[in-house]
PDB file of N, CA, C, O and CB in Angstrom:
ATOM      1  N   MET A   1      35.972  31.794 -22.350  1.00  0.00           N
ATOM      2  CA  MET A   1      34.602  32.045 -21.943  1.00  0.00           C
ATOM      3  C   MET A   1      34.549  33.382 -21.206  1.00  0.00           C
ATOM      4  O   MET A   1      35.437  33.705 -20.417  1.00  0.00           O
ATOM      5  CB  MET A   1      34.062  30.890 -21.052  1.00  0.00           C
ATOM      6  N   SER A   2      33.529  34.126 -21.466  1.00  0.00           N
ATOM      7  CA  SER A   2      33.409  35.443 -20.834  1.00  0.00           C
ATOM      8  C   SER A   2      32.895  35.307 -19.402  1.00  0.00           C
ATOM      9  O   SER A   2      32.425  34.246 -18.991  1.00  0.00           O
ATOM     10  CB  SER A   2      32.469  36.355 -21.652  1.00  0.00           C
ATOM     11  N   LYS A   3      32.995  36.385 -18.670  1.00  0.00           N
ATOM     12  CA  LYS A   3      32.518  36.378 -17.286  1.00  0.00           C
ATOM     13  C   LYS A   3      31.007  36.170 -17.234  1.00  0.00           C
ATOM     14  O   LYS A   3      30.500  35.499 -16.335  1.00  0.00           O
ATOM     15  CB  LYS A   3      32.896  37.690 -16.579  1.00  0.00           C
ATOM     16  N   LEU A   4      30.295  36.742 -18.191  1.00  0.00           N
ATOM     17  CA  LEU A   4      28.840  36.587 -18.232  1.00  0.00           C
ATOM     18  C   LEU A   4      28.450  35.129 -18.478  1.00  0.00           C
ATOM     19  O   LEU A   4      27.525  34.615 -17.850  1.00  0.00           O
ATOM     20  CB  LEU A   4      28.236  37.487 -19.323  1.00  0.00           C
ATOM     21  N   GLY A   5      29.159  34.470 -19.392  1.00  0.00           N
ATOM     22  CA  GLY A   5      28.889  33.055 -19.666  1.00  0.00           C
ATOM     23  C   GLY A   5      29.197  32.183 -18.462  1.00  0.00           C
ATOM     24  O   GLY A   5      28.465  31.238 -18.168  1.00  0.00           O
ATOM     25  N   THR A   6      30.280  32.502 -17.768  1.00  0.00           N
ATOM     26  CA  THR A   6      30.638  31.744 -16.568  1.00  0.00           C
ATOM     27  C   THR A   6      29.587  31.945 -15.483  1.00  0.00           C
ATOM     28  O   THR A   6      29.200  30.992 -14.805  1.00  0.00           O
ATOM     29  CB  THR A   6      32.030  32.166 -16.051  1.00  0.00           C
ATOM     30  N   THR A   7      29.129  33.168 -15.320  1.00  0.00           N
ATOM     31  CA  THR A   7      28.107  33.463 -14.315  1.00  0.00           C
ATOM     32  C   THR A   7      26.808  32.732 -14.641  1.00  0.00           C
ATOM     33  O   THR A   7      26.165  32.185 -13.746  1.00  0.00           O
ATOM     34  CB  THR A   7      27.856  34.979 -14.227  1.00  0.00           C
ATOM     35  N   LYS A   8      26.421  32.718 -15.905  1.00  0.00           N
ATOM     36  CA  LYS A   8      25.212  31.987 -16.309  1.00  0.00           C
ATOM     37  C   LYS A   8      25.348  30.502 -15.997  1.00  0.00           C
ATOM     38  O   LYS A   8      24.410  29.872 -15.509  1.00  0.00           O
ATOM     39  CB  LYS A   8      24.933  32.187 -17.811  1.00  0.00           C
ATOM     40  N   GLY A   9      26.530  29.948 -16.284  1.00  0.00           N
ATOM     41  CA  GLY A   9      26.755  28.531 -16.012  1.00  0.00           C
ATOM     42  C   GLY A   9      26.656  28.210 -14.532  1.00  0.00           C
ATOM     43  O   GLY A   9      26.084  27.191 -14.144  1.00  0.00           O
ATOM     44  N   VAL A  10      27.219  29.092 -13.702  1.00  0.00           N
ATOM     45  CA  VAL A  10      27.161  28.873 -12.253  1.00  0.00           C
ATOM     46  C   VAL A  10      25.714  28.935 -11.764  1.00  0.00           C
ATOM     47  O   VAL A  10      25.287  28.085 -10.982  1.00  0.00           O
ATOM     48  CB  VAL A  10      28.024  29.921 -11.506  1.00  0.00           C
ATOM     49  N   PHE A  11      24.959  29.933 -12.220  1.00  0.00           N
ATOM     50  CA  PHE A  11      23.556  30.041 -11.808  1.00  0.00           C
ATOM     51  C   PHE A  11      22.737  28.856 -12.300  1.00  0.00           C
ATOM     52  O   PHE A  11      21.871  28.356 -11.581  1.00  0.00           O
ATOM     53  CB  PHE A  11      22.948  31.343 -12.329  1.00  0.00           C
ATOM     54  N   LYS A  12      23.005  28.407 -13.511  1.00  0.00           N
ATOM     55  CA  LYS A  12      22.285  27.249 -14.056  1.00  0.00           C
ATOM     56  C   LYS A  12      22.557  26.005 -13.207  1.00  0.00           C
ATOM     57  O   LYS A  12      21.647  25.229 -12.916  1.00  0.00           O
ATOM     58  CB  LYS A  12      22.698  26.994 -15.529  1.00  0.00           C
ATOM     59  N   MET A  13      23.817  25.829 -12.816  1.00  0.00           N
ATOM     60  CA  MET A  13      24.192  24.679 -12.001  1.00  0.00           C
ATOM     61  C   MET A  13      23.533  24.768 -10.621  1.00  0.00           C
ATOM     62  O   MET A  13      23.046  23.764 -10.100  1.00  0.00           O
ATOM     63  CB  MET A  13      25.728  24.592 -11.862  1.00  0.00           C
ATOM     64  N   MET A  14      23.515  25.955 -10.035  1.00  0.00           N
ATOM     65  CA  MET A  14      22.887  26.123  -8.722  1.00  0.00           C
ATOM     66  C   MET A  14      21.390  25.850  -8.789  1.00  0.00           C
ATOM     67  O   MET A  14      20.839  25.187  -7.910  1.00  0.00           O
ATOM     68  CB  MET A  14      23.138  27.537  -8.185  1.00  0.00           C
ATOM     69  N   LEU A  15      20.731  26.356  -9.822  1.00  0.00           N
ATOM     70  CA  LEU A  15      19.286  26.148  -9.948  1.00  0.00           C
ATOM     71  C   LEU A  15      18.935  24.685 -10.173  1.00  0.00           C
ATOM     72  O   LEU A  15      17.942  24.197  -9.633  1.00  0.00           O
ATOM     73  CB  LEU A  15      18.734  26.985 -11.087  1.00  0.00           C
ATOM     74  N   SER A  16      19.734  23.981 -10.961  1.00  0.00           N
ATOM     75  CA  SER A  16      19.448  22.558 -11.180  1.00  0.00           C
ATOM     76  C   SER A  16      19.654  21.770  -9.890  1.00  0.00           C
ATOM     77  O   SER A  16      18.899  20.839  -9.610  1.00  0.00           O
ATOM     78  CB  SER A  16      20.343  21.987 -12.303  1.00  0.00           C
ATOM     79  N   GLY A  17      20.664  22.129  -9.106  1.00  0.00           N
ATOM     80  CA  GLY A  17      20.876  21.468  -7.819  1.00  0.00           C
ATOM     81  C   GLY A  17      19.742  21.743  -6.853  1.00  0.00           C
ATOM     82  O   GLY A  17      19.308  20.850  -6.124  1.00  0.00           O
ATOM     83  N   MET A  18      19.259  22.982  -6.845  1.00  0.00           N
ATOM     84  CA  MET A  18      18.135  23.316  -5.971  1.00  0.00           C
ATOM     85  C   MET A  18      16.875  22.582  -6.397  1.00  0.00           C
ATOM     86  O   MET A  18      16.097  22.155  -5.543  1.00  0.00           O
ATOM     87  CB  MET A  18      17.886  24.823  -5.972  1.00  0.00           C
ATOM     88  N   ALA A  19      16.655  22.425  -7.691  1.00  0.00           N
ATOM     89  CA  ALA A  19      15.468  21.716  -8.178  1.00  0.00           C
ATOM     90  C   ALA A  19      15.491  20.258  -7.724  1.00  0.00           C
ATOM     91  O   ALA A  19      14.457  19.717  -7.330  1.00  0.00           O
ATOM     92  CB  ALA A  19      15.383  21.795  -9.719  1.00  0.00           C
ATOM     93  N   GLU A  20      16.663  19.617  -7.776  1.00  0.00           N
ATOM     94  CA  GLU A  20      16.765  18.229  -7.317  1.00  0.00           C
ATOM     95  C   GLU A  20      16.494  18.139  -5.823  1.00  0.00           C
ATOM     96  O   GLU A  20      15.810  17.220  -5.372  1.00  0.00           O
ATOM     97  CB  GLU A  20      18.154  17.651  -7.639  1.00  0.00           C
ATOM     98  N   ASP A  21      17.022  19.083  -5.052  1.00  0.00           N
ATOM     99  CA  ASP A  21      16.779  19.074  -3.611  1.00  0.00           C
ATOM    100  C   ASP A  21      15.300  19.244  -3.301  1.00  0.00           C
ATOM    101  O   ASP A  21      14.773  18.575  -2.412  1.00  0.00           O
ATOM    102  CB  ASP A  21      17.585  20.176  -2.928  1.00  0.00           C
ATOM    103  N   TRP A  22      14.619  20.142  -4.032  1.00  0.00           N
ATOM    104  CA  TRP A  22      13.194  20.347  -3.798  1.00  0.00           C
ATOM    105  C   TRP A  22      12.392  19.102  -4.132  1.00  0.00           C
ATOM    106  O   TRP A  22      11.418  18.795  -3.443  1.00  0.00           O
ATOM    107  CB  TRP A  22      12.689  21.524  -4.615  1.00  0.00           C
ATOM    108  N   GLN A  23      12.782  18.373  -5.181  1.00  0.00           N
ATOM    109  CA  GLN A  23      12.061  17.147  -5.535  1.00  0.00           C
ATOM    110  C   GLN A  23      12.193  16.116  -4.426  1.00  0.00           C
ATOM    111  O   GLN A  23      11.218  15.444  -4.090  1.00  0.00           O
ATOM    112  CB  GLN A  23      12.586  16.569  -6.861  1.00  0.00           C
ATOM    113  N   GLN A  24      13.380  15.982  -3.854  1.00  0.00           N
ATOM    114  CA  GLN A  24      13.567  15.034  -2.760  1.00  0.00           C
ATOM    115  C   GLN A  24      12.786  15.475  -1.532  1.00  0.00           C
ATOM    116  O   GLN A  24      12.185  14.647  -0.847  1.00  0.00           O
ATOM    117  CB  GLN A  24      15.055  14.890  -2.419  1.00  0.00           C
ATOM    118  N   MET A  25      12.790  16.768  -1.250  1.00  0.00           N
ATOM    119  CA  MET A  25      12.051  17.267  -0.096  1.00  0.00           C
ATOM    120  C   MET A  25      10.556  17.093  -0.297  1.00  0.00           C
ATOM    121  O   MET A  25       9.843  16.785   0.658  1.00  0.00           O
ATOM    122  CB  MET A  25      12.380  18.737   0.159  1.00  0.00           C
ATOM    123  N   ASP A  26      10.063  17.281  -1.516  1.00  0.00           N
ATOM    124  CA  ASP A  26       8.643  17.083  -1.791  1.00  0.00           C
ATOM    125  C   ASP A  26       8.236  15.644  -1.517  1.00  0.00           C
ATOM    126  O   ASP A  26       7.176  15.404  -0.939  1.00  0.00           O
ATOM    127  CB  ASP A  26       8.319  17.456  -3.239  1.00  0.00           C
ATOM    128  N   LYS A  27       9.064  14.680  -1.922  1.00  0.00           N
ATOM    129  CA  LYS A  27       8.743  13.273  -1.673  1.00  0.00           C
ATOM    130  C   LYS A  27       8.665  13.005  -0.177  1.00  0.00           C
ATOM    131  O   LYS A  27       7.744  12.331   0.285  1.00  0.00           O
ATOM    132  CB  LYS A  27       9.790  12.351  -2.327  1.00  0.00           C
ATOM    133  N   LYS A  28       9.622  13.524   0.583  1.00  0.00           N
ATOM    134  CA  LYS A  28       9.602  13.320   2.030  1.00  0.00           C
ATOM    135  C   LYS A  28       8.387  13.999   2.659  1.00  0.00           C
ATOM    136  O   LYS A  28       7.761  13.450   3.566  1.00  0.00           O
ATOM    137  CB  LYS A  28      10.895  13.854   2.664  1.00  0.00           C
ATOM    138  N   PHE A  29       8.061  15.191   2.172  1.00  0.00           N
ATOM    139  CA  PHE A  29       6.914  15.923   2.701  1.00  0.00           C
ATOM    140  C   PHE A  29       5.620  15.172   2.422  1.00  0.00           C
ATOM    141  O   PHE A  29       4.764  15.071   3.300  1.00  0.00           O
ATOM    142  CB  PHE A  29       6.849  17.330   2.098  1.00  0.00           C
ATOM    143  N   TYR A  30       5.465  14.638   1.198  1.00  0.00           N
ATOM    144  CA  TYR A  30       4.258  13.884   0.866  1.00  0.00           C
ATOM    145  C   TYR A  30       4.148  12.624   1.720  1.00  0.00           C
ATOM    146  O   TYR A  30       3.056  12.274   2.169  1.00  0.00           O
ATOM    147  CB  TYR A  30       4.250  13.516  -0.621  1.00  0.00           C
ATOM    148  N   ARG A  31       5.264  11.943   1.944  1.00  0.00           N
ATOM    149  CA  ARG A  31       5.224  10.754   2.801  1.00  0.00           C
ATOM    150  C   ARG A  31       4.801  11.125   4.213  1.00  0.00           C
ATOM    151  O   ARG A  31       4.020  10.410   4.841  1.00  0.00           O
ATOM    152  CB  ARG A  31       6.594  10.057   2.826  1.00  0.00           C
ATOM    153  N   LEU A  32       5.317  12.243   4.713  1.00  0.00           N
ATOM    154  CA  LEU A  32       4.956  12.692   6.051  1.00  0.00           C
ATOM    155  C   LEU A  32       3.474  13.044   6.128  1.00  0.00           C
ATOM    156  O   LEU A  32       2.794  12.657   7.079  1.00  0.00           O
ATOM    157  CB  LEU A  32       5.806  13.897   6.457  1.00  0.00           C
ATOM    158  N   VAL A  33       2.969  13.771   5.140  1.00  0.00           N
ATOM    159  CA  VAL A  33       1.560  14.175   5.139  1.00  0.00           C
ATOM    160  C   VAL A  33       0.649  12.958   5.058  1.00  0.00           C
ATOM    161  O   VAL A  33      -0.334  12.874   5.793  1.00  0.00           O
ATOM    162  CB  VAL A  33       1.271  15.129   3.967  1.00  0.00           C
ATOM    163  N   PHE A  34       0.964  12.006   4.167  1.00  0.00           N
ATOM    164  CA  PHE A  34       0.121  10.819   4.052  1.00  0.00           C
ATOM    165  C   PHE A  34       0.212   9.948   5.305  1.00  0.00           C
ATOM    166  O   PHE A  34      -0.774   9.316   5.687  1.00  0.00           O
ATOM    167  CB  PHE A  34       0.519  10.006   2.819  1.00  0.00           C
ATOM    168  N   GLY A  35       1.360   9.907   5.939  1.00  0.00           N
ATOM    169  CA  GLY A  35       1.491   9.157   7.187  1.00  0.00           C
ATOM    170  C   GLY A  35       0.641   9.753   8.293  1.00  0.00           C
ATOM    171  O   GLY A  35      -0.048   9.025   9.008  1.00  0.00           O
ATOM    172  N   VAL A  36       0.682  11.062   8.440  1.00  0.00           N
ATOM    173  CA  VAL A  36      -0.121  11.731   9.466  1.00  0.00           C
ATOM    174  C   VAL A  36      -1.607  11.583   9.157  1.00  0.00           C
ATOM    175  O   VAL A  36      -2.402  11.327  10.061  1.00  0.00           O
ATOM    176  CB  VAL A  36       0.259  13.223   9.567  1.00  0.00           C
ATOM    177  N   ALA A  37      -1.990  11.740   7.891  1.00  0.00           N
ATOM    178  CA  ALA A  37      -3.398  11.601   7.510  1.00  0.00           C
ATOM    179  C   ALA A  37      -3.886  10.172   7.764  1.00  0.00           C
ATOM    180  O   ALA A  37      -5.008   9.979   8.232  1.00  0.00           O
ATOM    181  CB  ALA A  37      -3.596  11.978   6.024  1.00  0.00           C
ATOM    182  N   GLY A  38      -3.067   9.184   7.464  1.00  0.00           N
ATOM    183  CA  GLY A  38      -3.440   7.799   7.730  1.00  0.00           C
ATOM    184  C   GLY A  38      -3.596   7.527   9.214  1.00  0.00           C
ATOM    185  O   GLY A  38      -4.517   6.824   9.629  1.00  0.00           O
ATOM    186  N   PHE A  39      -2.697   8.085  10.013  1.00  0.00           N
ATOM    187  CA  PHE A  39      -2.783   7.910  11.459  1.00  0.00           C
ATOM    188  C   PHE A  39      -4.063   8.540  12.007  1.00  0.00           C
ATOM    189  O   PHE A  39      -4.747   7.936  12.833  1.00  0.00           O
ATOM    190  CB  PHE A  39      -1.554   8.520  12.146  1.00  0.00           C
ATOM    191  N   VAL A  40      -4.383   9.736  11.555  1.00  0.00           N
ATOM    192  CA  VAL A  40      -5.597  10.416  12.018  1.00  0.00           C
ATOM    193  C   VAL A  40      -6.837   9.640  11.584  1.00  0.00           C
ATOM    194  O   VAL A  40      -7.782   9.503  12.361  1.00  0.00           O
ATOM    195  CB  VAL A  40      -5.654  11.864  11.475  1.00  0.00           C
ATOM    196  N   ALA A  41      -6.844   9.136  10.360  1.00  0.00           N
ATOM    197  CA  ALA A  41      -7.995   8.365   9.877  1.00  0.00           C
ATOM    198  C   ALA A  41      -8.185   7.097  10.709  1.00  0.00           C
ATOM    199  O   ALA A  41      -9.313   6.754  11.062  1.00  0.00           O
ATOM    200  CB  ALA A  41      -7.815   8.001   8.388  1.00  0.00           C
ATOM    201  N   MET A  42      -7.108   6.407  11.020  1.00  0.00           N
ATOM    202  CA  MET A  42      -7.228   5.190  11.826  1.00  0.00           C
ATOM    203  C   MET A  42      -7.637   5.514  13.258  1.00  0.00           C
ATOM    204  O   MET A  42      -8.383   4.751  13.872  1.00  0.00           O
ATOM    205  CB  MET A  42      -5.908   4.414  11.822  1.00  0.00           C
ATOM    206  N   ALA A  43      -7.162   6.630  13.796  1.00  0.00           N
ATOM    207  CA  ALA A  43      -7.566   7.030  15.148  1.00  0.00           C
ATOM    208  C   ALA A  43      -9.059   7.339  15.186  1.00  0.00           C
ATOM    209  O   ALA A  43      -9.753   6.939  16.120  1.00  0.00           O
ATOM    210  CB  ALA A  43      -6.754   8.256  15.621  1.00  0.00           C
ATOM    211  N   LEU A  44      -9.551   8.045  14.179  1.00  0.00           N
ATOM    212  CA  LEU A  44     -10.989   8.333  14.127  1.00  0.00           C
ATOM    213  C   LEU A  44     -11.798   7.051  13.966  1.00  0.00           C
ATOM    214  O   LEU A  44     -12.845   6.891  14.593  1.00  0.00           O
ATOM    215  CB  LEU A  44     -11.303   9.300  12.976  1.00  0.00           C
ATOM    216  N   PHE A  45     -11.315   6.144  13.128  1.00  0.00           N
ATOM    217  CA  PHE A  45     -11.986   4.858  12.951  1.00  0.00           C
ATOM    218  C   PHE A  45     -12.050   4.113  14.278  1.00  0.00           C
ATOM    219  O   PHE A  45     -13.083   3.537  14.620  1.00  0.00           O
ATOM    220  CB  PHE A  45     -11.262   4.005  11.890  1.00  0.00           C
ATOM    221  N   TRP A  46     -10.958   4.124  15.019  1.00  0.00           N
ATOM    222  CA  TRP A  46     -10.913   3.434  16.305  1.00  0.00           C
ATOM    223  C   TRP A  46     -11.895   4.062  17.290  1.00  0.00           C
ATOM    224  O   TRP A  46     -12.683   3.355  17.918  1.00  0.00           O
ATOM    225  CB  TRP A  46      -9.490   3.464  16.881  1.00  0.00           C
ATOM    226  N   PHE A  47     -11.852   5.376  17.427  1.00  0.00           N
ATOM    227  CA  PHE A  47     -12.662   6.025  18.447  1.00  0.00           C
ATOM    228  C   PHE A  47     -14.150   6.013  18.132  1.00  0.00           C
ATOM    229  O   PHE A  47     -14.969   6.005  19.051  1.00  0.00           O
ATOM    230  CB  PHE A  47     -12.206   7.433  18.628  1.00  0.00           C
ATOM    231  N   TYR A  48     -14.520   6.012  16.860  1.00  0.00           N
ATOM    232  CA  TYR A  48     -15.940   6.087  16.538  1.00  0.00           C
ATOM    233  C   TYR A  48     -16.578   4.744  16.216  1.00  0.00           C
ATOM    234  O   TYR A  48     -17.787   4.600  16.395  1.00  0.00           O
ATOM    235  CB  TYR A  48     -16.136   7.003  15.390  1.00  0.00           C
ATOM    236  N   PHE A  49     -15.829   3.762  15.754  1.00  0.00           N
ATOM    237  CA  PHE A  49     -16.431   2.492  15.344  1.00  0.00           C
ATOM    238  C   PHE A  49     -16.000   1.334  16.233  1.00  0.00           C
ATOM    239  O   PHE A  49     -16.844   0.673  16.838  1.00  0.00           O
ATOM    240  CB  PHE A  49     -16.072   2.187  13.905  1.00  0.00           C
ATOM    241  N   LEU A  50     -14.717   1.085  16.318  1.00  0.00           N
ATOM    242  CA  LEU A  50     -14.265  -0.093  17.053  1.00  0.00           C
ATOM    243  C   LEU A  50     -14.521   0.032  18.551  1.00  0.00           C
ATOM    244  O   LEU A  50     -14.797  -0.969  19.212  1.00  0.00           O
ATOM    245  CB  LEU A  50     -12.789  -0.326  16.804  1.00  0.00           C
ATOM    246  N   ARG A  51     -14.435   1.217  19.083  1.00  0.00           N
ATOM    247  CA  ARG A  51     -14.645   1.384  20.514  1.00  0.00           C
ATOM    248  C   ARG A  51     -16.085   1.064  20.892  1.00  0.00           C
ATOM    249  O   ARG A  51     -16.335   0.511  21.963  1.00  0.00           O
ATOM    250  CB  ARG A  51     -14.290   2.806  20.943  1.00  0.00           C
ATOM    251  N   ASN A  52     -17.026   1.404  20.032  1.00  0.00           N
ATOM    252  CA  ASN A  52     -18.435   1.138  20.328  1.00  0.00           C
ATOM    253  C   ASN A  52     -18.800  -0.325  20.112  1.00  0.00           C
ATOM    254  O   ASN A  52     -19.795  -0.793  20.667  1.00  0.00           O
ATOM    255  CB  ASN A  52     -19.323   2.018  19.470  1.00  0.00           C
ATOM    256  N   MET A  53     -18.032  -1.049  19.328  1.00  0.00           N
ATOM    257  CA  MET A  53     -18.329  -2.452  19.060  1.00  0.00           C
ATOM    258  C   MET A  53     -17.718  -3.376  20.106  1.00  0.00           C
ATOM    259  O   MET A  53     -18.069  -4.555  20.156  1.00  0.00           O
ATOM    260  CB  MET A  53     -17.830  -2.834  17.683  1.00  0.00           C
ATOM    261  N   SER A  54     -16.828  -2.880  20.927  1.00  0.00           N
ATOM    262  CA  SER A  54     -16.126  -3.724  21.886  1.00  0.00           C
ATOM    263  C   SER A  54     -17.033  -4.046  23.077  1.00  0.00           C
ATOM    264  O   SER A  54     -17.671  -3.146  23.623  1.00  0.00           O
ATOM    265  CB  SER A  54     -14.831  -3.034  22.364  1.00  0.00           C
ATOM    266  N   PRO A  55     -17.099  -5.312  23.485  1.00  0.00           N
ATOM    267  CA  PRO A  55     -17.933  -5.659  24.642  1.00  0.00           C
ATOM    268  C   PRO A  55     -17.305  -5.226  25.967  1.00  0.00           C
ATOM    269  O   PRO A  55     -17.985  -5.210  26.992  1.00  0.00           O
ATOM    270  CB  PRO A  55     -18.187  -7.158  24.667  1.00  0.00           C
ATOM    271  N   PHE A  56     -16.021  -4.876  25.960  1.00  0.00           N
ATOM    272  CA  PHE A  56     -15.327  -4.525  27.198  1.00  0.00           C
ATOM    273  C   PHE A  56     -15.343  -3.026  27.477  1.00  0.00           C
ATOM    274  O   PHE A  56     -14.928  -2.611  28.559  1.00  0.00           O
ATOM    275  CB  PHE A  56     -13.900  -5.013  27.143  1.00  0.00           C
ATOM    276  N   GLY A  57     -15.800  -2.208  26.550  1.00  0.00           N
ATOM    277  CA  GLY A  57     -15.912  -0.771  26.764  1.00  0.00           C
ATOM    278  C   GLY A  57     -14.584  -0.045  26.854  1.00  0.00           C
ATOM    279  O   GLY A  57     -14.370   0.736  27.782  1.00  0.00           O
ATOM    280  N   PHE A  58     -13.694  -0.286  25.913  1.00  0.00           N
ATOM    281  CA  PHE A  58     -12.389   0.390  25.923  1.00  0.00           C
ATOM    282  C   PHE A  58     -12.547   1.861  25.723  1.00  0.00           C
ATOM    283  O   PHE A  58     -11.557   2.591  25.703  1.00  0.00           O
ATOM    284  CB  PHE A  58     -11.476  -0.171  24.856  1.00  0.00           C
TER     285      PHE A  58
END
């Protein structure tokens, strides 16, 4: 195998490894974003709706 073919193989292997890492990071990032968005939505729901319905005035 020539040096050029070996270099192409190494770059191909590195790029495929990076693509897998990015896919895993994207999943973690999406979970984090949806978790934060859900928390903010529930906090807004609490402060604007449930707090006004409570007889104790929380």
